[in-house]
FITI-609686 format. One record per residue: residue number from 1; residue in three letters; x, y, z of N, C-alpha, C in turn. Coordinates in steps of 0.2 Angstrom, whole numbers. Each point is the difference from the previous one (the first is absolute). Layout:
BEGIN
[NUM; 'ala'; [X; Y; Z]; [X; Y; Z]; [X; Y; Z]]
...
This chain:
BEGIN
[1; 'unk'; [-175; -355; -27]; [0; 5; -4]; [-3; 0; -7]]
[2; 'unk'; [-2; 4; -4]; [-3; 1; -6]; [4; 1; -6]]
[3; 'unk'; [0; -4; -6]; [4; 2; -5]; [1; 8; -1]]
[4; 'unk'; [5; 1; -2]; [2; 6; -3]; [-3; 3; -6]]
[5; 'unk'; [-3; 7; -1]; [-4; 0; -5]; [6; 1; -5]]
[6; 'unk'; [-2; -2; -5]; [3; 2; -7]; [-3; 5; -5]]
[7; 'unk'; [5; 3; -3]; [-3; 6; -7]; [4; -4; -6]]
[8; 'unk'; [-4; 2; -5]; [2; 1; -5]; [8; 2; -2]]
[9; 'unk'; [6; -4; -4]; [6; 5; 0]; [-1; 6; -4]]
[10; 'unk'; [-5; -1; -6]; [-1; 7; -5]; [-2; 4; 6]]
[11; 'unk'; [-5; -1; 5]; [-2; 7; 4]; [6; 3; 4]]
[12; 'unk'; [5; -4; 2]; [5; 2; 4]; [5; 4; -5]]
[13; 'unk'; [2; -3; -5]; [4; 3; -4]; [-2; 7; -2]]
[14; 'unk'; [-8; 1; 0]; [-1; 6; -4]; [1; 6; 7]]
[15; 'unk'; [-1; -4; 6]; [1; 5; 7]; [7; 2; 0]]
[16; 'unk'; [5; -5; -2]; [9; 2; 0]; [-2; 4; -5]]
[17; 'unk'; [-2; 0; -7]; [2; 6; -4]; [-2; 7; 2]]
[18; 'unk'; [-6; -1; 5]; [-3; 8; 3]; [5; 1; 5]]
[19; 'unk'; [4; -5; 6]; [4; 3; 6]; [7; 1; -4]]
[20; 'unk'; [2; -2; -4]; [8; 0; -4]; [1; 7; -2]]
[21; 'unk'; [-4; 4; -2]; [2; 7; -1]; [2; 4; 7]]
[22; 'unk'; [-3; -2; 4]; [1; 5; 7]; [5; -3; 3]]
[23; 'unk'; [2; -6; 0]; [6; -3; 5]; [7; -1; -4]]
[24; 'unk'; [1; -4; -7]; [5; -1; -3]; [5; 5; 2]]
[25; 'unk'; [-1; 7; -4]; [5; 5; 0]; [2; 2; 7]]
[26; 'unk'; [-2; -2; 5]; [2; 0; 7]; [3; -5; 2]]
[27; 'unk'; [2; -6; -4]; [5; -4; 5]; [6; -2; -5]]
[28; 'unk'; [4; -3; 4]; [7; -2; -4]; [-1; -5; -5]]
[29; 'unk'; [-5; -4; 2]; [-1; -8; -3]; [-6; -2; 2]]
[30; 'unk'; [-5; -3; -4]; [-7; -2; 2]; [-1; -5; -6]]
[31; 'unk'; [-4; -6; 4]; [0; -6; -4]; [-9; -2; 4]]
[32; 'unk'; [-5; -3; -5]; [-5; -2; 2]; [1; -7; 1]]
[33; 'unk'; [0; -3; 7]; [3; -6; 2]; [-7; -5; 1]]
[34; 'unk'; [-1; -4; 3]; [-4; -4; 3]; [-3; -5; -7]]
[35; 'unk'; [-9; -3; 1]; [0; -2; -5]; [-3; 3; -8]]
[36; 'unk'; [2; 6; 1]; [-1; 6; -6]; [6; -4; -5]]
[37; 'unk'; [5; 0; 5]; [8; -1; -4]; [-1; -7; -1]]
[38; 'unk'; [-3; -6; 2]; [0; -6; 0]; [-4; -2; -6]]
[39; 'unk'; [-6; 7; -3]; [-5; -1; -4]; [-4; -6; 0]]
[40; 'unk'; [-1; 2; 6]; [-8; -4; 2]; [-6; 3; -3]]
[41; 'unk'; [-4; -4; -2]; [-6; 3; -2]; [-5; 3; 3]]
[42; 'unk'; [1; -1; 8]; [-4; 3; 6]; [6; 2; 5]]
[43; 'unk'; [-3; 5; 5]; [6; 2; 4]; [-4; 3; 7]]
[44; 'unk'; [4; -2; 4]; [-4; 3; 7]; [2; 7; -1]]
[45; 'unk'; [5; 3; -1]; [2; 7; 1]; [5; 3; -5]]
[46; 'unk'; [2; 5; 2]; [6; 3; -4]; [5; 2; 4]]
[47; 'unk'; [6; -4; -2]; [8; 1; 3]; [3; 5; -3]]
[48; 'unk'; [3; 6; 3]; [3; 4; -3]; [7; 0; 5]]
[49; 'unk'; [5; -3; -3]; [7; 2; 2]; [3; 5; -2]]
[50; 'unk'; [3; 5; 5]; [5; 5; -2]; [5; 1; 5]]
[51; 'unk'; [5; 5; -4]; [5; 4; 5]; [0; 7; -1]]
[52; 'unk'; [-2; 2; 6]; [-2; 8; 1]; [4; 3; -3]]
[53; 'unk'; [-1; 6; -4]; [4; 6; 0]; [-1; 5; 5]]
[54; 'unk'; [7; 1; 2]; [0; 4; 7]; [3; 8; -4]]
[55; 'unk'; [-6; 4; 4]; [2; 9; -3]; [0; 2; 7]]
[56; 'unk'; [2; 7; -3]; [1; 6; 7]; [-8; 4; 0]]
[57; 'unk'; [-2; 0; 6]; [-4; 5; 2]; [1; 5; 5]]
[58; 'unk'; [-4; 5; 0]; [1; 4; 7]; [-2; -3; 6]]
[59; 'unk'; [3; 0; 5]; [-3; -2; 8]; [-6; 3; 2]]
[60; 'unk'; [-5; -3; 1]; [-6; 4; 2]; [0; 2; 6]]
[61; 'unk'; [4; -3; 4]; [3; 2; 9]; [5; 6; 1]]
[62; 'unk'; [3; 2; -7]; [6; 5; 0]; [-3; 5; -3]]
[63; 'unk'; [1; 6; 4]; [-2; 7; -2]; [7; 3; -4]]
[64; 'unk'; [4; -3; -1]; [5; 4; -5]; [2; -6; -8]]
[65; 'unk'; [-6; -3; 0]; [2; -2; -6]; [4; -7; -2]]
[66; 'unk'; [2; -3; 6]; [3; -6; 0]; [-2; -5; -6]]
[67; 'unk'; [4; -2; -2]; [-2; -8; -7]; [1; -5; 5]]
[68; 'unk'; [-5; -5; -2]; [1; -6; 2]; [-2; -5; -5]]
[69; 'unk'; [4; -5; 1]; [-3; -7; -5]; [-7; -3; 1]]
[70; 'unk'; [-3; 0; -7]; [-5; -2; 1]; [-3; -6; -7]]
[71; 'unk'; [-4; -3; 3]; [-1; -6; -7]; [-6; 3; -5]]
[72; 'unk'; [2; 1; -8]; [-3; 3; -3]; [-6; -4; -2]]
[73; 'unk'; [2; -8; 2]; [-5; -5; -2]; [-5; 0; 3]]
[74; 'unk'; [2; 2; 8]; [-6; 0; 6]; [-3; 7; -2]]
[75; 'unk'; [1; 4; -2]; [-2; 7; -1]; [-6; -2; -7]]
[76; 'unk'; [2; -3; -4]; [-4; -2; -6]; [-6; -5; 2]]
[77; 'unk'; [2; -4; 3]; [-5; -4; 4]; [-5; 2; 4]]
[78; 'unk'; [2; 5; 5]; [-5; 6; 4]; [-5; 3; -6]]
[79; 'unk'; [3; 1; -5]; [-3; 3; -4]; [-7; -3; -2]]
[80; 'unk'; [2; -8; -1]; [-4; -5; -4]; [-7; 0; 5]]
[81; 'unk'; [4; 0; 8]; [-5; 1; 4]; [-5; 5; 3]]
[82; 'unk'; [3; 6; -1]; [-3; 7; -1]; [-4; 1; -5]]
[83; 'unk'; [2; -5; -5]; [-7; 2; -6]; [-6; -6; 0]]
[84; 'unk'; [2; -5; 4]; [-5; -5; 3]; [0; -5; -7]]
[85; 'unk'; [6; -1; -3]; [1; -4; -6]; [1; -6; 5]]
[86; 'unk'; [5; 0; 5]; [1; -8; 4]; [-3; 3; 7]]
[87; 'unk'; [-1; -3; 4]; [-2; 0; 7]; [4; -5; 5]]
[88; 'unk'; [2; 3; 5]; [2; -5; 5]; [-4; -7; 1]]
[89; 'unk'; [2; -6; -1]; [-2; -6; 1]; [0; -1; 7]]
[90; 'unk'; [-6; -1; 4]; [-2; -1; 7]; [1; -9; 0]]
[91; 'unk'; [2; -1; 7]; [1; -7; 1]; [-7; 0; 3]]
[92; 'unk'; [-2; -7; 3]; [-6; -1; 5]; [-1; 3; 4]]
[93; 'unk'; [6; 2; 3]; [0; 3; 8]; [0; 8; 0]]
[94; 'unk'; [1; 2; -7]; [-3; 7; -2]; [9; 4; 0]]
[95; 'unk'; [4; -5; 1]; [7; 4; -2]; [2; -1; -5]]
[96; 'unk'; [7; 4; -4]; [0; -1; -6]; [10; -1; 1]]
[97; 'unk'; [0; -3; -8]; [8; 0; 1]; [2; 5; -5]]
[98; 'unk'; [3; 6; 3]; [2; 6; -5]; [6; 2; 4]]
[99; 'unk'; [7; -5; -3]; [6; 3; 3]; [5; 2; -6]]
[100; 'unk'; [6; 2; 1]; [5; 1; -4]; [2; -6; -5]]
[101; 'unk'; [-1; -7; 2]; [1; -4; -5]; [-6; -3; -3]]
[102; 'unk'; [-6; 0; 3]; [-7; -4; -1]; [-6; 5; 0]]
[103; 'unk'; [-1; 0; -6]; [-7; 5; 1]; [-5; -4; -5]]
[104; 'unk'; [-6; -3; 4]; [-6; -3; -2]; [-6; 4; -1]]
[105; 'unk'; [-1; 1; -8]; [-6; 4; 0]; [-6; -3; -4]]
[106; 'unk'; [-4; 4; -2]; [-6; -3; -4]; [-1; 4; -5]]
[107; 'unk'; [0; -1; -6]; [-3; 4; -9]; [-6; 1; 4]]
[108; 'unk'; [-2; 6; 2]; [-7; 3; 1]; [-6; -2; -6]]
[109; 'unk'; [3; 2; -5]; [-7; -3; -5]; [-2; -6; -1]]
[110; 'unk'; [6; -4; 0]; [0; -7; -3]; [-2; -7; 8]]
[111; 'unk'; [4; 3; 6]; [1; -4; 5]; [5; -6; 0]]
[112; 'unk'; [3; 2; -7]; [7; -4; 2]; [6; 2; 4]]
[113; 'unk'; [2; -5; 4]; [5; 1; 6]; [8; 3; -5]]
[114; 'unk'; [3; 6; 2]; [5; 1; -2]; [5; -1; 4]]
[115; 'unk'; [5; -3; 1]; [7; 0; 3]; [6; 2; -1]]
[116; 'unk'; [2; 5; 5]; [5; 3; -3]; [6; 0; 4]]
[117; 'unk'; [7; -3; -3]; [5; -3; 5]; [7; 4; -3]]
[118; 'unk'; [3; 4; 5]; [6; 3; 0]; [5; -5; 1]]
[119; 'unk'; [5; 1; -4]; [7; -3; 0]; [7; 4; 0]]
[120; 'unk'; [5; -4; 1]; [7; 5; -4]; [1; -4; -4]]
[121; 'unk'; [6; 2; -4]; [4; -2; -5]; [2; -7; 2]]
[122; 'unk'; [4; 0; 5]; [3; -6; 3]; [-4; -6; 1]]
[123; 'unk'; [-6; 0; 2]; [-6; -4; 1]; [-4; -3; -4]]
[124; 'unk'; [0; 6; -6]; [-5; 1; -7]; [0; -8; -3]]
[125; 'unk'; [5; -3; -1]; [-3; -7; -3]; [-2; -5; 4]]
[126; 'unk'; [3; 0; 6]; [-2; -5; 5]; [-8; 1; 1]]
[127; 'unk'; [-1; 7; 2]; [-9; 2; 1]; [-3; -2; -6]]
[128; 'unk'; [1; 2; -6]; [-3; -2; -8]; [-1; -7; 1]]
[129; 'unk'; [5; -5; 1]; [-2; -6; 0]; [-7; -1; 5]]
[130; 'unk'; [0; 1; 5]; [-4; 0; 6]; [-6; 3; -2]]
[131; 'unk'; [-1; 4; -2]; [-6; 5; -2]; [-3; -3; -6]]
[132; 'unk'; [4; -3; -4]; [-3; -3; -6]; [-4; -6; 3]]
[133; 'unk'; [3; -2; 5]; [0; -7; 1]; [-2; -6; -6]]
[134; 'unk'; [-5; -5; 1]; [-5; -1; 4]; [2; -4; 8]]
[135; 'unk'; [-5; -1; 3]; [2; -2; 6]; [3; -8; -1]]
[136; 'unk'; [-2; -2; -4]; [3; -7; 0]; [9; 0; 0]]
[137; 'unk'; [-1; 5; -8]; [9; 2; -1]; [4; 1; 6]]
[138; 'unk'; [-3; 5; 4]; [2; 4; 5]; [3; -6; 6]]
[139; 'unk'; [-7; -5; 2]; [3; -4; 3]; [8; -5; -2]]
[140; 'unk'; [-3; -3; -6]; [7; -3; -4]; [7; 4; 2]]
[141; 'unk'; [1; 6; -2]; [3; 2; 1]; [4; 0; 8]]
[142; 'unk'; [-5; 2; 4]; [2; 1; 8]; [2; -8; 2]]
[143; 'unk'; [-5; -6; -3]; [4; -6; 3]; [7; -3; -3]]
[144; 'unk'; [0; 2; -7]; [6; -2; -4]; [7; 5; 5]]
[145; 'unk'; [-2; 6; 2]; [8; 4; 4]; [-2; -5; 5]]
[146; 'unk'; [-4; -1; 3]; [0; -4; 7]; [3; -5; -2]]
[147; 'unk'; [-1; -5; -4]; [4; -7; -3]; [7; 0; 0]]
[148; 'unk'; [3; 7; -2]; [6; 1; -2]; [3; 4; 6]]
[149; 'unk'; [-3; 1; 6]; [3; 2; 7]; [0; 10; 0]]
[150; 'unk'; [-5; 2; -4]; [0; 6; -1]; [-7; 3; 1]]
[151; 'unk'; [-2; 5; 3]; [-7; 4; 0]; [-1; 5; -5]]
[152; 'unk'; [-5; -1; -5]; [-2; 7; -5]; [-3; 5; 5]]
[153; 'unk'; [4; 4; 0]; [-4; 7; 2]; [-4; 4; -7]]
[154; 'unk'; [-5; -1; 0]; [-3; 4; -6]; [-2; 6; 0]]
[155; 'unk'; [2; 4; 4]; [-1; 8; 2]; [8; 3; 2]]
[156; 'unk'; [5; -3; -1]; [6; 1; 2]; [5; -3; -7]]
[157; 'unk'; [6; 2; 3]; [5; 0; -8]; [-1; -8; -2]]
[158; 'unk'; [-2; -5; 3]; [1; -5; -3]; [-1; -7; 5]]
[159; 'unk'; [5; -3; 1]; [1; -7; 4]; [6; 1; 6]]
[160; 'unk'; [-2; -4; 4]; [3; 2; 6]; [2; -7; 3]]
[161; 'unk'; [5; -1; 5]; [0; -7; 5]; [6; 2; 3]]
[162; 'unk'; [-1; -4; 7]; [5; 2; 6]; [7; -1; -1]]
[163; 'unk'; [4; 3; 1]; [8; 1; -2]; [3; 2; 6]]
[164; 'unk'; [5; -5; 3]; [3; 4; 7]; [-4; 3; 5]]
[165; 'unk'; [1; 5; 1]; [-4; 4; 6]; [-6; 3; -5]]
[166; 'unk'; [1; 1; -6]; [-7; 5; -5]; [-2; -3; -5]]
[167; 'unk'; [-1; 3; -4]; [-4; -3; -5]; [3; 1; -7]]
[168; 'unk'; [1; -6; -4]; [1; 0; -7]; [-4; 3; -5]]
[169; 'unk'; [0; 5; -3]; [-6; 2; -6]; [3; -1; -6]]
[170; 'unk'; [-4; -1; -3]; [1; 0; -10]; [-6; 2; -2]]
[171; 'unk'; [4; 7; -2]; [-5; 4; -4]; [-2; -1; -6]]
[172; 'unk'; [-5; 2; -3]; [-3; -1; -7]; [0; 4; -3]]
[173; 'unk'; [1; -2; -6]; [2; 6; -6]; [-5; -1; -6]]
[174; 'unk'; [-4; -5; -1]; [-3; 0; -4]; [-6; -4; 2]]
[175; 'unk'; [-7; -2; -5]; [-4; -5; 3]; [2; -6; -2]]
[176; 'unk'; [3; -1; -5]; [1; -6; -2]; [5; -5; 6]]
[177; 'unk'; [5; 5; 3]; [5; -1; 6]; [-6; -3; 5]]
[178; 'unk'; [-4; 3; 2]; [-4; -4; 6]; [-2; -8; -2]]
[179; 'unk'; [-1; -2; -5]; [-2; -6; -2]; [7; -3; -1]]
[180; 'unk'; [5; 0; -3]; [6; -2; 0]; [4; -1; 7]]
[181; 'unk'; [0; 5; 3]; [1; -1; 7]; [0; -7; 4]]
[182; 'unk'; [-7; 0; 0]; [-5; -5; 2]; [0; -7; -3]]
[183; 'unk'; [3; 2; -6]; [3; -8; -5]; [-9; 0; -3]]
[184; 'unk'; [-3; 3; 0]; [-7; -1; -5]; [1; 2; -7]]
[185; 'unk'; [-4; -2; -4]; [0; 4; -7]; [-4; 4; 0]]
[186; 'unk'; [4; 6; -5]; [-4; 7; 1]; [-6; -2; -4]]
[187; 'unk'; [-4; 5; 4]; [-8; -1; -4]; [-2; 8; -2]]
[188; 'unk'; [-1; 1; -6]; [-4; 8; -3]; [-6; 0; 5]]
[189; 'unk'; [-1; 8; 3]; [-6; -1; 2]; [-6; -2; -2]]
[190; 'unk'; [-2; 0; -6]; [-8; -7; 0]; [3; -5; -1]]
[191; 'unk'; [7; -3; 4]; [-2; -7; 0]; [0; -2; 7]]
[192; 'unk'; [0; 4; 3]; [1; 1; 8]; [-7; -2; 3]]
[193; 'unk'; [-2; -6; 4]; [-5; -2; 3]; [-1; 3; 8]]
């Protein structure tokens, strides 16, 4: 497998500035994660982590105008697709990753991948550490958790371990707590390997 193509961080940041007016007002919370957040000079993609804003819209299948909950964020992202600013990224087999939580796209004009990840307030900090990375940092957190009898659930509320007939859950309330819970020193995003 070949090396992943890299792009100058300055080019990726210009795309972020282009996309944010379309998306940020339609999110409860949004952050640029990944290697941009780690301040790398070259990036393989743009990672956007967000908590969607939920609104109401008429149910298209209801003749009486019943309102249903819709993700305002998804609607904003779909406008980016409709305007060909973003296109859905195809895997080698022709399929796409385009669901409620993960949307993998490409910025049409530049060819830079744009990964959009939805989460919840409860999972925010845990997910933020994971999506910021890097891979070595995430591996170290998972290994340290395991060494202390826990499993890191990077897309969930925190850490878990068997307890009686169920599972004990330790919920995470800050980025710093992810590191402290597994007895690792806290690293600022740009310090993470």
